[in-house]
N, C-alpha and C positions, 0 to 999 in steps of 0.2 A: 504494500500500500504506500503510495507516494505521500510526501510531506503535506501537500495541499489537502488531500482527503483526510489525513490525520487531524490537521488543524480544524477542518470543517466539522468533523465528528466531535472533537473536543469542545468546540464552541456550542454545538447543539446540545451536548451533555450539560454544559454549564447553564445555558438558558433554560433547558427543561428541568434541571434540578431546582432552579429558583421558582419556576412556575409550579412545579410539583409541591415544593415546600409551602408556597403561599396557599395553594388549594387545600393542602393538608391542614394548615392552620385555620383556614376558612371553615372547613367541615367541623373541626373541633369547636370553634367559636359559635358556629350556627347551632350546633346541638346544645351547647351549654346556655347560650343566650336566649334562644327561641324555643327549641323543642322541649326543654325542661319546664318551660312556663306556658306551653301551648294550651289553648282552650278549645272547646268543640266549635266546629264551624270555620276554623282558620285554614281552609284548604289551600289558600295561596302560599302559605309557608311550606306545606308539603310539596307543592309544585316547585318552589324555589330550591328546596332541599334535593329533590330528584335531579334537577338541572345541575346543581352543585356536585352531586355524586357522579353524574355522567361526565362532567368536566374532569373531576378527580380521576375517574376510571381512564379516560382518554390520556390525560397527562401521565398517569402511572404507567400505562401501557407503552406510550411513546418513550418515556424515560428508560424503562427496562429494555425496550427493543434497541434503543440507541447504544446503551451500554453493552448489550449483547452483541451488537454489530461490531463495536470496538474490540470486544473480547474475542470474537470469532476471527476477526482480521488478524489479531495478534497470534492466535492459535495457528492460523494458516501460515503466517510468516515463520512461526517457530518450527513447525513441522518441516517446511522447506529448508530452514536454516540448519536444523539438526542433521538431516540426511546429507546436506551439502557439506557440512563440517566433517562428518564421518568420511565422506568420499575424499575430502581434501587432507585428512589426517594422515601422517606418515604411517606406512605399512607396519613398521617395527613397533610403533606406539600402539596401534590398534591390536597387534598381536599380544603386547604386554597387558593391555586392558582385558582381553579375553572375550570370546564370543558370548558367554553367558551374561556378562555385565552389559555388553552392547544390546543384547536382546532385551534385558531388563530395562535399559534406558528407553528403547523404542516402544516397549509395551507399557510397562508400569509407570515410568517417569513421565512420559508424554501424556499418558492417561491422567496422572495425578495433576499435572500442570493444567491440562485441559479442564478437568473437573473444578480446579480452583478458580480458573477464570470464568467458568460458567456460573459460579456462585457469587462472583463480584457484584452483579446487579442486586442480589438479595442484600448483600452487606451495605452497599451504598444507599439503597432504598430504605432499608431498616434503620441505618444510621441517621439519615435525614429526618425520618419520622421521629426518632428519639430526640434529636436536637430541637426540632420544632416544638415537640410536646413539652420538653423541659423549659423552653423560653416562654411557652404559654403559661405553665405553672408559675414561672417567675413573675410574669405579668399579673397573675391573679393574687399571688401572695409570696413576696420575697422570702419571708421567714420560713414558710412551709417548703418552698423550693430549696432553700439552703438545707433544711432538715432532711428532705428526701435525698438531696445530693450526698450528704454525709452518710446516710443510711445505705444507699446504693454503692457509695464509694467504698465503704467497709466491705460490702459483699464483693466488690470488684477486686479488692486485694486478694481475697481467697481464690477468686476466679483466675487471677493471673498466676497464682501458684499451681492451680489445677491445669491451666493451659501450658505452663512450663513442663509439667509432668507429661502432658500429651505430646508436646514437641519431642521430648526425649524418647518417648515410646514410639513415635513415628520414625525417628532416626533408627531405632533398633529394628523396627518393622522393615525398613528399607534394606538393612544389612541381611535380615532373614530372607528377603526376596532374592538377593544375589545368590545366596546358597541354594534356595529353592530352584531358581532357574538353572543353576549348575546341575542340580539333580535331574531336572527335566531333560537337559542336554545329554547327560549320561544315559538315562533310561532309553533314549532314542538311538544314540550313536552306538551304544554297546548292546543293542538288542540281540544280535546274533550270538555274541559271547554269553550273554545271560541265558539264552535259550539252550545252549549246550551245557552250561554249568549252573544248575539251579541253586547250589550252595552259595556261589558268588552272588547270584541274584538276590537270594534271601538275606545275605549279609548286607548288601547295598540297601535293600528295602528296610530292614529292621534297624541297622546300626547307623545309617545316614539319613535316608529319606524320612523314615518315621520320626526320628528325633527332631529333624528340622521342622516337620509339620507340627509336632507337639509344641515346639518353641513358638511357631507362628500362632497356634491356637491360644497359647497362654498370653502372648503379646496382644492379640486382638481382643481377648477378654478384658485385659487391663485397659486398652483403649476405649472399649465400649463402656466400661465402668466409669472412667473419668468423663467421658462425654455425657453420660446420664447424670453424673454428679454435678457437672456444670449447669446443664439445662434445668435440673430440679432445684439446684441452689438458687439460680436466677428467678425461677418461678416463685420460690418461697420468699425471696427477698422482695419481689415485686408486690406480692400479696401482703407482706409485712409492711411495705410502704403505704399501702391503702389503710391498714390499721393504724399506722403512725399518724397519718394525716387526720383521720377521724378523731383519734385521741387528742392530738394537739389542738385541733380546731374547736372541739367541744369542751375539752378539759381546761384549756387555757383561754378559751373564748377568742381565738384568733379569727375564726370565721363562723358563720351560722351553718346550719345543716345543709342548706342549698349550696353554699360555697364549698363545703367539705365534699359533698356528693360530686360537684363539678370537677374538683381536682382528682377525686377517686376515679371517676370515669376516665379522666385524661390518663391517669397512671395505668388503668386497665387497658386503655387504648395503646399505651406505650408497650405493654407486655408482649403483644404479638410481634412487633418489629424487632424487639430485643431478642426474642426466641429465634426469629428468622436469622438474625446476625450470628447468634451462638451456634445454631445448627449448621450454618455455612462456614464458620470460622475453622473447624477442623480440616476442611478441604483446603483452605488457604495455608494452614500449617503444613499439610502433607505436600502441597505444591511447592512450598518453600524448601522443604527437605529434598524434594526431587530436583529442584533447580540447583541446590548446593551439590547434590550428587553429580549432576551433569557438569557443573563447573569443576569438580574435583577430578574428572576424567581428562581434563586439559586437551580437549579436541582442538583442531585447527580453527583459527579465526574465520569468521564467515566472509566469503567474497562471492558475489553473485555469478560472475562469469566462469566459464570453463576455458582453460588454455589448451585448445584442441588442435589448432591449425598449424602452428610452427613446429618444424622438426629440422634435424640436421640431414639434409638430403644429399649433399655432395661430399660427405666425409670420405676419407681414405684410410684412416687408422684410428683405432681406439686403444688406449693404453691404461693399464692399472699400475700405479706407481706406489710401491712401498705400502700396500694395503694390509692393515691388521684389523682384526675384529675380536672383541671380547663380549661375552654375555654372562651376567651375574658373576663377575670377577674370574671367569674362566676364559683363557685364550683359545679362540677357535681357529683363527687364521693369523699367520705371523709373516709380515714383510713380503707380501705377495707382489710379484711383478709379472705382468702379462700383456700381450698385445694381440689385437685382432685386425687383420688387414681386410679391406673391402673385397667381398666376393669369395673369401676362403671358407673352408669347412674345418672347424676345430672340435676335437673331442676332449672331454675332461673325464679322467678316471680316478679311482681311489676307493679305499675300503669304506664300508658303511660307517658313518659317524666321523669321517675325515674332514667334513666341512664343505663338501661339494655343493650342496643346496644353498649354503650360506654364501659362497662365492657367486653362485648363480644369481641370487637375489641382489647382491651388491652390484654385479654387472648390469642387472636389469634396472638399477636405480631405485630399488625398493628398500634396501637396507643401507643406512649410512655407515661407512666404516669408522672404526674407532680412531684410526689414523690413516694417512695416505690420501692420494688423489686419483681421480679418473680424468683423463684427457681424451677429447675427441679432436683429432688433429692437434692444433696448438691451443685449443680452447679448454680451459679448466672447468670442470662441472662443479657448480656450487648451487646454493639455494636460488640464485637468480635465473638459472637456466636448466635446472634439473628436470622440469616438466618438458622442456623442449627436447632434452635427451631421451626421456621416457617415451615421447611421441614418435621416436625413431624406431622403437623396439616392439616386436610381438613375441609372445612367449606361451608355451604350454607347460604348466607347472606339474609337479608330481601330484599335488592336490589342487585340482582345478575346478572352476565353476563352468558348467556347460550351458551356454546360451542356446536356447531351443529355436529362436527365430533366425532364419537363414536368408541371406540376400539373394537376389535373382541371378546374379552373375556367378553363382557357385557351381554351375553345371560341370565345367571342365575339371574342377577339383574333385567333385563327386566321382567322375569317371576315373581319374588318375588314382585316387585313393580307394577305389573299388567300394564305394559307399552308395547304396541304393538311394536315389533321390526321392524325396517325399512328393506327394501330389500337391501339397501346398507348402507354404514357407514355415510351417511349424513341425517340430519333431519332438516326440515324447521320449526324453532320456531314459525313462523307466524301462522301455522296451529294448534298450541297447546293451550289448555286452561291454565290458571295460575296454576292450580293444576298439570297438566301434565308437565308444564315447571319446576315446583319444583321437580317433580319426576325425570325428566331428569337431573336436576342439582345435585340431590342426587346421581344418578348413576355415574355421572362424578366424584363426590367427592369420592365415594367408590372405583372407579377404580384407584385412586391414591395410594391405598393400604397403607394408613397411619393409625396409631393406636389411633389418637384423632380425633373425629368428633364433630364439633360445628354446631349447628342448631339454626337459629334465626326465631322462630315462623314458623317452616317448615310446621306443620300440619294445619295451619290456613286456607289454601285454599283447603284442601282435603274434599271429600264427607264423610258423616258419616260412611259409611261402611269401606272405606279405612283408615280413621282416627283411627277407632277402631283397624284395623289390624296393623297399624303402632305401636301403643302403646302396644298391647298385643302380637304380634308375631315378628315384625321386630326388636324392641328394644331388645327383648329377644335373637334374633339371634346375634345382635351386641355384646351382653354381652358374649355369648358363644365363639365368635371369638376374645375376649379380646379387643374390640374396646371401648375406653372410650368416652362416649357421654355427652356433655354439651349442654342442649337445653333450650332456652327461650320458655316458654309455658304459655298459659292461660287456658288450658284444665283441670280444676280442677277435673273432673270426672276420669281422668287417672293419678292423682298424685301418686296413690298407686304403680305405676310401676317404680317410681324413687327410687334409693337407698337413696338419700338425696335431700332436696329442700332448696334453698336459696331464701331469699326475700329482695328486695331493698326498704327501707322506709326512706325517708328524707336523702338520699345520703349515708345511712348506710346499711350494709349487715348483715342480721340476719339469724339464722337457723330456717327455717319454719317447717321442719320436719327432725328428725334424725332417 
């Protein structure tokens, strides 16, 4: 939403709040001044009262709708912003956050903030009614208004204590949700393993999931208790204020019975909006906790545009100079030096856990090395041009996401990769084998028309016939099209088809074959 529209909505809210408050005061004054003293036959007063109520209804509806419009616009912007910030956040940082916490953010936190903003109209409307009602009591009797203020202020002190307890309970509830979403993730991802080993499944269910759910239940019972405590406490204090007004009015002759009844009706009129505020306030607390949780994840700052168009098209050489990488104080790669020349095919080999995938991600620009630099020709890759560098690269990772929508110009790649073309542009990945999924992932990568292709053990799940075709024919075609290939491979019988081979041994990179 642009600034002009925001200012327009803010101005409308301000004007409507004044109009709504004035009508609220007018309804109160009309009841106390005319209806309490009405006599038979004064039908004109009833007509005026109905008109006043209709105006009050229209103003109330317009006020709430305008606030709701502002809230929904904010929620719309927030949802776009959160997803864009996740997309812009460094891959290594999102991996450190973890999928469970990100899912909790996208489901629980956004829902909490949304619910909090939806309740804002209730709080503003209830707050305005409460303020107008108090000033009306102040107009009728300053002494009684002061007495009611002291009485309700005493109740508010205890309410603030209860609300603080609620805030801490909601923070604990949010931590419990992180654990619960992690349990959900495990129950789905490990379903095959649990199906084969019911003891492991039972241990997970009883020793982890059940305990977390029990903590959630205990926490929610405490939240419900304090919410009920707050609402019933305010209800009691409001009714107590009515008794206080009648006692002071008649016992100390501050007002006659009619005046005491007028203020009592006003206080009872005040009770409903106060309860509305109190019922809405926990949602605001929960949304505040959710906002703090989102802030603690330290996602990338929001920027509206995507840097999708620039890339290094005419590069001739990529160099990794003195690259080292550590994770959780453990050295993974040590002083790596490597070069890729335009159009060549390089293989990377090494034992499991040697750091091949880490080097792969650094070369892709997804992991920032702990030290060292990447150069493309004479240009150093840094934060100012890292996205341009990434726009030059396509990759099929060992753990990849399969996009099911296929572009129209994919036919030649379907034929080359022996993949049966669908009747439409949609493919259901559930019906594909792992080898077929990898072929489709490679087609998606090739359709990006980039001149660097990174493959992490791509041929491992292919049948012997197609594996041979990949190394003997497809890699040759890539070379003819000036596509630079960097592939992690263990297929030693096909090493002869690489221009050069690097090997990772003890965190060091050596030339296996020149």
